[in-house]
C-alpha positions as CSV (number, residue, x, y, z in Angstrom):
1,X,-130.8,-104.2,30.3
2,X,-132.0,-106.6,33.3
3,X,-134.9,-107.3,35.7
4,X,-134.4,-108.8,39.3
5,X,-136.4,-112.1,39.4
6,X,-139.5,-110.7,41.7
7,X,-139.9,-107.7,39.0
8,X,-139.2,-105.0,41.6
9,X,-135.6,-104.1,39.7
10,X,-134.9,-102.6,36.4
11,X,-131.6,-101.9,35.8
12,X,-129.8,-100.9,32.3
13,X,-126.7,-99.1,30.7
14,X,-126.1,-96.6,28.3
15,X,-123.1,-95.8,26.1
16,X,-122.6,-91.8,26.9
17,X,-119.6,-91.0,24.2
18,X,-118.3,-94.9,24.7
19,X,-118.5,-95.1,28.4
20,X,-121.3,-97.1,30.2
21,X,-123.6,-95.4,32.9
22,X,-125.4,-97.5,34.7
23,X,-129.0,-96.7,35.9
24,X,-131.4,-98.4,38.3
25,X,-135.5,-97.7,39.0
26,X,-138.2,-99.4,41.7
27,X,-140.4,-100.5,39.8
28,X,-142.6,-100.4,42.9
29,X,-142.0,-97.1,43.4
30,X,-141.1,-95.5,40.1
31,X,-138.5,-93.8,41.6
32,X,-135.2,-93.9,40.5
33,X,-132.1,-95.9,42.9
34,X,-129.3,-94.0,43.9
35,X,-126.6,-96.0,42.7
36,X,-122.9,-95.5,43.6
37,X,-120.3,-94.2,41.9
38,X,-118.7,-97.0,39.4
39,X,-114.9,-96.4,37.7
40,X,-115.3,-94.6,34.5
41,X,-115.2,-98.2,31.5
42,X,-117.4,-100.0,29.7
43,X,-119.9,-102.7,31.0
44,X,-120.0,-105.7,28.9
45,X,-122.1,-108.0,31.3
46,X,-125.0,-107.0,33.8
47,X,-127.0,-109.6,35.6
48,X,-129.7,-109.4,38.4
49,X,-129.0,-112.2,41.0
50,X,-131.5,-114.3,42.4
51,X,-131.7,-112.7,45.5
52,X,-133.3,-109.6,44.1
53,X,-131.4,-106.8,45.7
54,X,-127.9,-107.2,43.9
55,X,-126.6,-106.9,40.2
56,X,-123.3,-108.8,38.8
57,X,-121.4,-106.6,36.2
58,X,-118.4,-106.9,34.1
59,X,-116.7,-103.7,33.9
60,X,-113.4,-102.9,32.0
61,X,-111.4,-99.4,32.2
62,X,-108.5,-98.2,30.4
63,X,-106.0,-99.1,33.4
64,X,-107.6,-101.9,34.5
65,X,-108.7,-105.3,32.9
66,X,-112.3,-106.4,33.5
67,X,-113.5,-107.3,36.8
68,X,-116.3,-108.9,38.1
69,X,-118.7,-106.2,40.7
70,X,-121.5,-106.9,42.9
71,X,-123.6,-103.8,43.1
72,X,-125.8,-104.1,46.4
73,X,-129.3,-102.0,45.4
74,X,-130.7,-101.3,48.7
75,X,-127.6,-100.9,50.5
76,X,-126.1,-98.5,47.7
77,X,-122.5,-100.1,47.6
78,X,-120.2,-101.8,45.2
79,X,-118.0,-105.1,46.0
80,X,-114.9,-106.1,43.4
81,X,-114.9,-109.6,43.3
82,X,-111.9,-110.6,41.0
83,X,-108.6,-109.2,41.2
84,X,-107.3,-111.0,38.0
85,X,-104.7,-107.6,36.8
86,X,-101.5,-110.1,36.8
87,X,-98.0,-108.3,36.8
88,X,-98.8,-106.0,39.9
89,X,-98.5,-103.0,37.1
90,X,-99.3,-100.0,39.4
91,X,-102.7,-98.3,37.9
92,X,-101.4,-95.2,38.5
93,X,-98.4,-95.6,35.8
94,X,-101.1,-96.6,33.1
95,X,-102.9,-93.8,31.5
96,X,-106.4,-92.6,30.9
97,X,-107.7,-91.1,27.5
98,X,-109.0,-87.8,27.2
99,X,-112.2,-87.5,25.2
100,X,-111.7,-85.3,22.1
101,X,-113.3,-84.1,19.5
102,X,-111.5,-82.8,16.2
103,X,-113.0,-80.8,13.0
104,X,-112.8,-82.8,9.9
105,X,-113.5,-81.8,6.5
106,X,-116.7,-81.1,6.0
107,X,-117.7,-79.4,9.4
108,X,-118.4,-82.4,11.7
109,X,-116.6,-83.3,14.6
110,X,-115.2,-86.3,15.7
111,X,-114.7,-87.5,18.8
112,X,-111.7,-89.2,19.8
113,X,-109.7,-91.0,22.8
114,X,-106.7,-89.1,23.2
115,X,-103.8,-91.2,25.0
116,X,-100.9,-89.1,26.2
117,X,-97.5,-90.8,27.3
118,X,-96.0,-89.4,30.6
119,X,-93.2,-86.5,30.1
120,X,-93.1,-83.3,27.8
121,X,-92.3,-85.2,24.6
122,X,-92.2,-84.5,21.9
123,X,-93.7,-88.1,21.4
124,X,-95.0,-89.6,18.4
125,X,-98.2,-90.7,18.1
126,X,-100.2,-94.2,16.8
127,X,-103.8,-93.1,15.1
128,X,-105.5,-96.6,15.9
129,X,-108.7,-97.4,13.3
130,X,-111.1,-99.4,15.0
131,X,-112.9,-102.8,12.5
132,X,-116.6,-103.0,11.7
133,X,-116.5,-100.6,10.2
134,X,-119.8,-99.8,12.0
135,X,-117.9,-100.4,15.7
136,X,-116.9,-98.3,17.9
137,X,-113.2,-97.3,19.8
138,X,-114.5,-97.3,23.9
139,X,-112.5,-96.6,26.8
140,X,-111.7,-100.4,28.1
141,X,-108.1,-101.6,28.6
142,X,-105.6,-102.2,25.9
143,X,-102.5,-103.5,26.8
144,X,-100.7,-103.2,23.3
145,X,-102.4,-99.2,23.7
146,X,-100.3,-99.0,27.4
147,X,-97.3,-100.6,25.9
148,X,-96.2,-98.4,23.4
149,X,-97.7,-95.7,25.5
150,X,-95.0,-97.0,28.3
151,X,-92.9,-96.4,25.5
152,X,-93.0,-92.8,24.4
153,X,-95.8,-94.0,22.1
154,X,-99.3,-91.7,22.2
155,X,-102.4,-93.2,21.0
156,X,-105.1,-91.4,18.9
157,X,-108.3,-93.4,18.7
158,X,-111.3,-91.7,16.5
159,X,-114.6,-92.8,16.4
160,X,-114.7,-91.8,12.4
161,X,-118.1,-91.4,10.9
162,X,-119.5,-94.8,10.2
163,X,-119.0,-95.6,14.3
164,X,-122.0,-96.8,16.2
165,X,-123.0,-95.3,19.3
166,X,-123.8,-92.0,17.9
167,X,-126.9,-92.3,15.8
168,X,-128.5,-94.1,13.3
169,X,-127.4,-91.0,10.8
170,X,-123.6,-90.9,11.5
171,X,-123.4,-94.6,11.3
172,X,-124.9,-95.1,8.2
173,X,-122.3,-92.3,7.0
174,X,-120.0,-95.1,6.0
175,X,-122.5,-97.0,3.3
176,X,-121.4,-97.0,0.0
177,X,-118.9,-94.5,1.0
178,X,-115.3,-96.6,1.9
179,X,-112.3,-94.8,1.3
180,X,-114.6,-91.4,0.4
181,X,-114.9,-89.2,3.3
182,X,-113.8,-91.0,6.5
183,X,-110.6,-90.7,4.2
184,X,-110.5,-87.1,5.2
185,X,-111.4,-87.9,8.5
186,X,-108.1,-89.6,8.8
187,X,-106.3,-86.6,7.3
188,X,-108.1,-84.4,10.0
189,X,-106.9,-86.5,12.4
190,X,-103.1,-86.2,11.5
191,X,-103.4,-82.7,11.2
192,X,-104.9,-82.2,14.3
193,X,-102.2,-84.3,16.5
194,X,-99.9,-82.2,14.1
195,X,-101.3,-78.8,16.1
196,X,-100.6,-80.5,19.6
197,X,-97.8,-79.1,21.2
198,X,-96.8,-82.5,22.6
199,X,-97.1,-84.6,19.4
200,X,-93.8,-85.0,16.7
201,X,-96.2,-84.6,13.5
202,X,-93.2,-86.2,11.4
203,X,-93.5,-89.7,13.2
204,X,-97.5,-91.0,12.7
205,X,-98.1,-94.4,12.6
206,X,-101.3,-95.5,11.7
207,X,-103.0,-99.3,12.9
208,X,-105.9,-101.1,12.3
209,X,-107.7,-104.5,11.7
210,X,-110.4,-105.4,9.2
211,X,-112.1,-102.2,8.2
212,X,-109.5,-100.7,10.2
213,X,-107.1,-102.7,8.0
214,X,-108.6,-101.0,5.2
215,X,-108.6,-97.5,6.7
216,X,-104.4,-98.4,7.3
217,X,-104.1,-99.4,3.4
218,X,-106.5,-96.3,2.6
219,X,-104.2,-93.9,4.6
220,X,-100.7,-94.5,3.6
221,X,-101.4,-95.4,-0.4
222,X,-103.8,-92.4,-0.8
223,X,-102.2,-90.4,2.2
224,X,-98.8,-91.5,1.8
225,X,-97.0,-88.2,3.0
226,X,-98.8,-88.3,6.9
227,X,-97.6,-91.5,8.1
228,X,-94.0,-92.5,9.5
229,X,-95.4,-96.5,9.7
230,X,-98.0,-98.3,9.2
231,X,-99.5,-102.0,10.3
232,X,-102.4,-103.4,8.8
233,X,-104.4,-106.8,10.5
234,X,-106.4,-108.7,7.4
235,X,-107.4,-105.2,5.3
236,X,-108.5,-106.0,2.6
237,X,-107.0,-103.7,-0.3
238,X,-109.6,-104.3,-3.6
239,X,-112.7,-103.5,-3.1
240,X,-113.7,-105.8,-6.2
241,X,-112.0,-109.1,-5.0
242,X,-113.2,-108.5,-1.8
243,X,-116.6,-108.7,-2.9
244,X,-116.4,-111.5,-5.8
245,X,-114.4,-114.1,-3.1
246,X,-116.8,-113.8,-0.5
247,X,-119.6,-115.7,0.5
248,X,-122.0,-115.5,-2.3
249,X,-125.3,-114.6,1.0
250,X,-123.5,-111.7,2.1
251,X,-122.8,-110.3,-1.9
252,X,-126.8,-108.2,-1.3
253,X,-125.5,-106.4,2.0
254,X,-121.9,-105.9,0.2
255,X,-123.6,-104.4,-2.4
256,X,-125.6,-102.2,0.4
257,X,-122.0,-101.4,2.0
258,X,-119.5,-101.4,-0.3
259,X,-121.0,-101.5,-3.9
260,X,-121.8,-104.1,-6.3
261,X,-119.0,-105.1,-8.4
262,X,-121.2,-105.8,-11.6
263,X,-122.0,-102.1,-12.1
264,X,-119.8,-99.9,-10.4
265,X,-116.4,-101.5,-10.9
266,X,-115.1,-98.3,-11.6
267,X,-116.0,-97.1,-8.4
268,X,-114.9,-99.6,-6.4
269,X,-111.1,-99.6,-8.5
270,X,-111.2,-95.6,-7.3
271,X,-111.6,-96.7,-3.7
272,X,-109.4,-99.4,-3.5
273,X,-106.0,-99.0,-2.0
274,X,-104.0,-101.3,-4.4
275,X,-105.1,-99.1,-7.3
276,X,-102.6,-96.4,-5.5
277,X,-100.4,-98.9,-4.3
278,X,-97.6,-96.9,-5.6
279,X,-97.7,-94.2,-3.8
280,X,-96.7,-96.2,-0.7
281,X,-93.5,-95.2,1.0
282,X,-94.5,-95.5,4.8
283,X,-92.5,-98.7,6.5
284,X,-95.6,-101.6,6.0
285,X,-96.2,-104.4,8.4
286,X,-99.1,-106.7,7.0
287,X,-100.8,-109.5,8.9
288,X,-103.1,-111.8,7.6
289,X,-105.0,-115.5,8.4
290,X,-104.6,-118.1,5.8
291,X,-108.1,-119.2,6.5
292,X,-109.6,-115.7,6.8
293,X,-113.4,-116.4,5.2
294,X,-114.3,-112.4,5.3
295,X,-111.1,-110.7,4.2
296,X,-109.3,-113.7,2.2
297,X,-105.5,-113.9,2.3
298,X,-105.9,-112.8,-1.3
299,X,-106.6,-109.5,-0.4
300,X,-102.9,-108.7,1.3
301,X,-100.8,-111.0,-1.4
302,X,-102.2,-108.1,-3.7
303,X,-100.9,-105.2,-1.9
304,X,-97.7,-107.0,-0.5
305,X,-96.9,-108.1,-4.1
306,X,-97.1,-104.6,-5.8
307,X,-95.0,-103.4,-2.9
308,X,-92.5,-106.3,-3.7
309,X,-92.2,-105.6,-7.5
310,X,-91.1,-101.9,-6.5
311,X,-88.5,-103.4,-4.6
312,X,-90.2,-101.5,-1.5
313,X,-89.7,-103.3,1.7
314,X,-92.6,-104.9,3.2
315,X,-93.0,-107.1,6.0
316,X,-96.0,-110.1,5.8
317,X,-96.8,-112.6,8.4
318,X,-99.1,-115.0,7.3
319,X,-100.6,-117.3,10.4
320,X,-101.6,-121.0,8.6
321,X,-103.8,-121.4,11.4
322,X,-105.8,-118.3,12.2
323,X,-108.5,-117.0,9.9
324,X,-110.1,-113.6,10.8
325,X,-108.8,-112.3,13.7
326,X,-107.6,-114.8,16.0
327,X,-108.5,-117.5,18.0
328,X,-104.9,-119.0,19.2
329,X,-103.7,-116.4,22.3
330,X,-99.7,-117.6,21.4
331,X,-100.5,-116.2,17.9
332,X,-102.6,-113.0,19.0
333,X,-99.6,-112.4,21.2
334,X,-96.6,-113.0,18.8
335,X,-98.8,-110.4,16.9
336,X,-99.1,-107.6,19.1
337,X,-95.1,-108.4,20.4
338,X,-94.1,-108.0,16.8
339,X,-96.5,-104.5,16.2
340,X,-95.6,-102.9,18.9
341,X,-91.7,-103.9,17.9
342,X,-92.2,-102.5,14.3
343,X,-93.6,-99.1,15.5
344,X,-90.7,-99.1,18.2
345,X,-88.3,-99.8,15.5
346,X,-90.1,-96.7,12.8
347,X,-91.0,-94.3,15.3
348,X,-88.7,-94.3,18.2
349,X,-85.5,-94.8,16.5
350,X,-83.7,-91.5,14.8
C-alpha cells in the first residue's frame, strides 16, 4: 500500500489466487481510479512518485523476469522502464501456467499452478513444493521451470495446506502437523497428474527446498511408489534433531509449529523421513549448505548415510560457503544446472 505525498491517491495490491491485482482510490472524491490493464503476475514493489500522480512498481510474470513500470494515475497509462530479460528469448516460447484446483483426501480443493510443455506428450512432470511452510507459489518468472519445460518436463506447483494467501485457517493447518495431512495433498497431486492425458504418470519427479525439501524426503520415503526422481535442497530429515540443534530462541515457536522433542519424541519420529529411509527407491539428489543455521548439515547427512549404508546411490553436494539457501550467484547457478541435469537424466532417458 502507498499514498501519494499530497494525500490525494491511495494505491494497494491484493493477492488473488497468487497473482497481484492493483487498486487505487482518489481520496478527494472517494471514487476508484480507472487503471490500465496490467500483465498477470506479481507486484513486489509499489511506490508513489513525488509528483503525486504516478506510481512506480516492479512486476514479475511467468514469461518474463521482474521489470520496473510507471503508471500515470491521471492519464491512465503505463510505461515499462526497464528491459532486463537477457538472451532474447521470445516470450511466446515460454510457458504461462494454468491455475487449477485438485481434490485431496479430506474433501478440500488444493490450488496449484500447472505448466504444460508445448506438444502432445506424454510428458514427465515435476511436483515443485514451496518452502516456509507458510510460503506461497505465485505466478512469477522461474528460470528452472522454463528450462525444464523447454526440455519437455512439465511443472506442477501446488499451494497445499499451510500456504499463505488463502486465509489464516488454511495457513494454520500445517501447525503441529508436518508430515501429516499435507502428505495426503502430495499423494492427491500425483493422482491428479496421472489422470491428465498428456502426463506420463510413471515419470513424476519431486523438488523442493527447506520445508519443501522436507516434503520431498517425506514423499520419496513414505510414498515411494509415486516418484521417478527427487531433488531435496536443505530439507530436514529428522524433526527431533532439527529442533534440538536449532537456536534455543526458536524452541518455543518450533514446539508450536512442529512439536516438542521433550514430550513428543515418538510423534516427531513418526513424522520424520529418516524413519522411513529404507523405503526410498527413487534416485535422490541432496543439496546442502555447510553453514546452514536453520537446517544444519546433519539433517542431510543422516538421510544420505542411511541410503549409502543400504548401498543405494544418492548424489550429495555440500556447498562449504553457503547456508540456508544461496548467497553466491555462481553456487546458485551450479545447483540449478545440476538439478535440471538430474531431472533430465532420470525423467527423460528411457
